[in-house]
C-alpha positions, -999 to 999 in steps of 0.1 A, spaced: 1 -1 -2 10 33 -7 9 66 12 5 100 -8 33 118 -10 37 150 13 19 184 8 51 204 -2 60 174 -25 30 174 -42 29 192 -77 13 223 -78 -19 225 -98 -3 244 -129 22 221 -130 -1 189 -133 -7 179 -175 -45 196 -171 -33 227 -154 -4 231 -182 -26 220 -209 -53 249 -204 -21 276 -195 -8 264 -234 -42 268 -248 -45 302 -230 -11 313 -248 -23 300 -282 -54 317 -289 -43 353 -297 -17 334 -319 -49 314 -336 -70 347 -337 -38 363 -355 -38 334 -377 -77 335 -388 -82 372 -387 -53 386 -405 -30 383 -440 2 371 -447 31 391 -437 60 394 -463 81 366 -453 52 341 -451 44 351 -486 73 344 -496 76 312 -479 39 304 -495 50 310 -528 77 281 -523 50 259 -510 32 260 -546 62 239 -564 82 225 -531 115 211 -534 146 199 -516 167 227 -512 164 266 -514 188 291 -518 185 308 -480 162 285 -458 154 243 -454 126 230 -476 108 219 -442 89 254 -445 79 248 -477 69 213 -475 47 221 -438 32 251 -456 22 230 -485 11 206 -465 -14 233 -443 -28 245 -479 -33 207 -489 -53 203 -456 -75 235 -453 -73 254 -486 -61 287 -499 -60 312 -470 -37 327 -442 -47 303 -417 -37 272 -440 -1 288 -447 0 290 -405 -18 262 -393 5 237 -391 27 260 -373 2 262 -347 3 224 -342 40 222 -343 39 247 -311 13 225 -292 36 194 -301 68 210 -285 45 222 -256 36 183 -253 75 175 -254 86 203 -230 63 189 -205 76 157 -210 110 164 -203 102 186 -179 79 157 -157 111 131 -167 136 156 -147 114 160 -121 114 122 -119 150 119 -120 156 141 -94 132 123 -69 148 95 -77 186 111 -68 172 124 -35 174 163 -47 137 171 -44 140 173 -6 128 213 -2 92 227 -4 98 251 -26 114 226 -56 83 207 -64 83 228 -99 95 202 -132 129 202 -131 142 226 -103 165 204 -86 182 199 -120 190 231 -127 197 245 -89 235 254 -83 236 224 -57 225 202 -84 245 215 -111 279 195 -110 261 165 -103 237 167 -132 263 175 -156 284 142 -145 249 118 -148 242 134 -184 276 129 -198 285 98 -188 
């Protein structure tokens, strides 16, 4: 039978998966509104032109931008939103990956006994503290 961790070791509500998802989605709302409401700016239009004939190399950027925009245009048609759509999805995927890395670092810190202070219950707080830096660098490079 397992017991609940002490109150000072519990994850704060904002750092739970639901809390983090709410924060990320609230921060995405202005970007989503901008993607829907406003037309393309110069750089976006330049990249959108590339997506009409995607290639494997371009003079000043990697081809991934053109291919991502091409896929967005194929999925959502011709609009400013379609040019920006998959970059919004990529932001969400990046947020999930960062949250997952933070929870893994928190787990590692707890396993190594570094999260012994009540104020270090946030994900990865112990790993980046001055006290933990020398051991964590050795752990990651070994």
